[in-house]
C-alpha positions as CSV (number, residue, x, y, z in Angstrom):
1,M,0.0,-0.1,0.0
2,Q,3.0,2.3,0.9
3,Q,4.6,1.8,-2.6
4,F,1.2,2.8,-4.1
5,L,1.3,6.1,-2.4
6,Y,4.7,6.8,-4.1
7,I,3.6,6.2,-7.5
8,L,0.3,8.2,-7.2
9,P,1.7,11.4,-7.6
10,A,3.4,10.2,-10.8
11,L,0.1,8.9,-12.1
12,I,-1.8,11.9,-11.2
13,C,0.3,14.4,-12.8
14,P,-0.2,13.3,-16.6
15,V,-4.1,12.3,-15.9
16,G,-4.5,16.2,-14.5
17,M,-2.5,17.5,-17.4
18,G,-4.4,15.6,-19.9
19,L,-7.7,16.8,-18.4
20,M,-6.7,20.5,-18.0
21,M,-5.7,20.6,-21.8
22,W,-9.0,18.9,-22.7
23,F,-10.9,21.6,-20.6
24,M,-8.8,24.5,-22.2
25,M,-9.5,23.3,-25.8
26,R,-13.2,22.8,-25.0
27,G,-13.4,26.2,-23.5
28,R,-12.1,28.0,-26.6
29,G,-15.4,27.6,-28.4
30,H,-14.5,26.0,-31.7
31,G,-16.9,26.3,-34.3
32,K,-18.6,29.4,-32.8
33,T,-19.2,32.2,-35.6
34,V,-20.0,34.9,-33.2
35,D,-17.4,37.8,-33.9
36,G,-16.2,39.2,-30.5
37,P,-14.7,42.5,-29.7
38,E,-11.1,41.0,-30.6
39,E,-12.3,40.0,-34.1
40,Q,-14.2,43.3,-34.6
41,E,-11.1,45.3,-33.6
42,L,-9.0,43.0,-35.7
43,A,-11.2,43.6,-38.8
44,R,-11.0,47.3,-38.1
45,L,-7.1,47.6,-38.0
46,R,-7.2,45.4,-41.3
47,A,-9.1,47.7,-43.1
48,E,-7.0,50.6,-41.8
49,V,-4.0,48.9,-42.9
50,A,-5.4,48.5,-46.4
51,A,-6.2,52.0,-46.4
52,L,-2.9,53.0,-45.8
53,R,-1.0,51.0,-48.1
54,P,-1.7,53.1,-51.1
55,Q,-0.5,56.0,-49.5
56,A,2.9,54.4,-48.5
57,A,3.5,53.3,-51.9
58,A,2.8,56.6,-53.3
59,F,5.2,58.0,-50.6
60,E,7.7,55.2,-51.7
61,E,7.6,56.4,-55.3
62,R,8.2,60.1,-54.4
63,H,11.0,59.5,-52.0
64,P,12.9,56.2,-52.8
65,G,15.2,54.6,-50.5
66,T,13.5,56.2,-47.4
67,G,11.0,53.0,-46.6
68,P,11.5,49.9,-44.5
69,T,13.4,48.2,-47.2
70,A,15.8,50.7,-47.5
């Protein structure tokens, strides 16, 4: 019986880790299509970047060698 108590923590650790991983993956909400605030902010930022790209290209044409690739 006492030997079992020594092995018990070694058995509980991987089982507990597996359960925690399962609960975390389950709680992420895979398959949901509801947009949260993060997704809305990301869409807004992507639209802002898309709107600024032509301005950056025009600036690079006027001032060659000053962009991030210089």
